[in-house]
N, C-alpha and C positions, 0 to 999 in steps of 0.2 A: 753490228751483224757485219761476218763476210762473203761473198761468193753464195747469197742469198736471190731468188726468183720468185715473186710471190705475184700469181696468176689473181685478175679481180674481171671476173664475167659481164660482160655488157647488160642482164637483166640484173646484176647487184647494184647499177646505181642506181643515183637517186634523181629526182625526177622534179623539175624545179615546175610550180602551179602556178595561174595564175596571169600568164600570158596569152592572151587569146591566140591562138593561131600558131604557139610556140610548143617544139616538142623540146624538150634540152634537160639530154640528160647529164650526169654529173658523176664525175670521177672522186672527189671529193667531198670533204660537208662544206657546205653550201648554204646559205640563207639561212629556211627553213628546217631544213635537213643536218638538224646538226648529229654529227657523229666524231665526239671529242679525239678517240683512238685515230681518226684520217684527214688529219688536215692540210699536210702537203709531203713531197716528195720530192729532196733532194731540195731545190729554190723554188718548187713550184706548186704553188699556190692553190692553183682554182683549172682547169682543165674538164671542158664540156661540147659532147656533142649537141647539136641546133639541127633541126628541120622545121625550116618554116615556111609557112601557105605563103602564098601571093601576098600583097600586099600588109601582109605582118609584119613585125618585127619588137626593138625595144623604143619607144622614145625615148626623148630627153633625159639623159643620168651622168651621173657626175664621175668621175675614178681620178684618186691621185696618187703617187708613187706607185704606180705598176706601170708593170709593161707586160702588154697588151699584147698577144701577134695568133693574126687568125689565118687559117687556110682553107681554103674551099675548094669542097667535093663536089660540088654543082651545083645551077642557076647561078644567080649574081649578088655582090653584098653590095650596098649602099651607103654607103659613110656619110657620115656630116657631120663639122663643130663647130664650137663657137667660137673658134678661129675663123673661120671662115672657107675652110679644108676641106671637099666631097673626093671619094672615089669611088669605082667599081671596079667591083675584084673578084676574078672569075678564076673558075678550075687552073693551074701552072701558075700565079700570081699568089705575091704572099705579102701580107699586110700587117706593121709595127706599125703600131700605139705608144709612144712614150707619156703617159699620164703627167708627171714632172708633178710642180707643186698646184697643177689641177685642169681638169680640163670637162667640159661636158661635153659629149656626143649622143648617137640615134646610129642606130643597122637599122636597116631595114631591108624586105624582098621589094624589091622595084618594078620583076618582073612577072612574067605570067607563069611561071616553072618553079619547082621547089625549088628554096634554096635552101644545100646543104653545107654543114660548115663546121670546124673544130678548131676551137678557141681556147688558149691559153692564157692565164697570167702568172707572173712570173714575180720574184722579188728585188727590186733594181741595187746596184751600189750605192749609188746616191742619193739620196730625196732634193726635193726643191728645185730642181733644174725642169730648162724651162721646155714643155712641150713638143715631142716629135713626132712627124706625124710620114709616115711612106708607105707603096706600095714596089712593088718590085716584080718584073715578070720570068720567072726563073725558067720555063718551059720548053726550053733550049737546054737546058742542063740534064732532062730526065730521061731523055729517050736511050741512054743505052742501060736501064734499069737497078747501077747502084745508089749509094746513096751521097745524095747534095745534102750541101750546110745551109740550108733557106732563112736560116735566123742566125745570128750569133754576133762576137765583135766583126770590128768593119775587118782585121784581116785573116778571118776563119769563117767568110762567110759570100755567098757569090749571090746572095738575097742581101734580104733588111740586116741595117746595125742594131745591136742590142747596148742598152747602159750595165751588161753585165760580161765581165770579164769572164769565165769560168760555165757559159752556158749556150750549147751553138743546138738547135731543132736540124735536124737530119730528116731528109724525104728520100723514098728510094719508091722504085715503082719494077718491083723484081717480075719478071716471067713467071710461070709455072716451071717449077726445074730448078729455078737459080737459086743459089748458097752465098748468103753476103754474113759477113764477121760481121758482127755489132761495133758500132763506133765506141773508140776509145772514154770512156768518162768512169768516174766513182759512181755514181750515181746513176743509171739510164731509167726513164719512162719510154716504155714502147706501145704504141698503141698503132691497132689494125684497122685501118681504114678501108679496106676494100681485102675479098678474098679472103684464102686461109692460109695460113703459115706453123710452121710447128719452130719452136723456142726451150733447150732443156727437156727434152722429152714432153714438152704439152704442143697439145694443137691451141693455138687461137684461133679465132671465127672475127669475121668485124663489126668491132663496138669492143672488142676483151683487151685490156694492156694485163703489162707485167712491167712488175717497178724491182727492178736489180739494183743489189748493192757489190762491190768488188765483181762486179762481172770476170767470169774464168773463161777459158778458149772457145768454146762453141761458142755457134753461130744460130745463123734466120735460115730456116727454109721453106721457101715455096712451095707450098701446095696445092694452088692457083699461079694462076696471073693475080696481083695482090695490090695492095698499098698502102705502105709502112711510113711511120713518124716517129722517129725516139728523139727523144731528148739527152742531150751527153750534157751532164754536171759533177763539179769538182767540190760542192759542198754542197753541204743541207742546213737548216735556221736553225739546228743546233752548236751552228758553228763547227763545224768538223769537216775538215779540208782535205785535199790531194796530199798524199805522204810524199 
């Protein structure tokens, strides 16, 4: 495909059942929500928006050879893992867990207010490496409303690193009326976290996504104050890469 934009609405996402106090909405085929034609975009394997009630969350569960990036929109996420690492992640901070050869962790809302987050899973370039966990506060970079590379290779991110050479997560909080050119990348995954924006003739509201292949010069227009996350990737799981 060349120069395509596929819009997927918030209401069309799959819902992960069975976790008390957790409303988890998934953009790709996940768990019991099997959708064979909707398994990934670029190297993005999973993308979900969670709303977690106070005291609720995910108990101990394992990961292996996965890059997991978490962006908190409201509340406080408490992370703890089998290596003794703990962290509190709040809005303006980004968390990376590179599962590598294996890690067991839990994620909970230990505060009194609802926890609202977006989490992405990606395929790393190498398998079996030492697990890595880090949290970086990037709030100081977000004030001008433009794109901020919050996760990616060390030389392309002001936030957390990633074990992927050609994937970068960009975050922006554009005010109403702001125009933003799309980040560079052959495969883009655009997620509207808050507000309403225009992209390639479509209006996107909170929870909507757009999957872009070979983006053209058109950009994004903020109809209201907004918060937008964009994964920019140079390859996908079929082996296609930047030319």
